C-alpha positions, 0 to 999 in steps of 0.5 A: 026419119032423116036421110042424108046424101053421101057424095064421094069425090076423087081428088089429087090431095096427097098430104095430111097438111093439104087435106087439113087446110082444105077441110077447114075451108070446106067446113067454113063454106058448108058448116052443116055437112060432115066432110072427111078425107081418105088419103089411104085410098088410091083415089084420095077420097073426099067424102061429104055427107049431109042434106042438099049437097051441091057437087059443083060448089064443092068441086069448085071450092077444091079447084079454087084451092089448086086441087083436082076434084071430080065426083066418083061414079 
């Protein structure tokens, strides 16, 4: 039986174009993770699912691209 971690991040990404670009960069860096955005949510959610998710690396990559990203508790 396989158990995947799920991490949810709050972002300031507002537009689909921004999310699509960032999704490409995240997928290149973390090819084994399932990654998606929910821009309809008030927290502009970035959801990451998979094994061995490094919150800091994901948040850093998002920040390096000019956006805010923090783990949603």
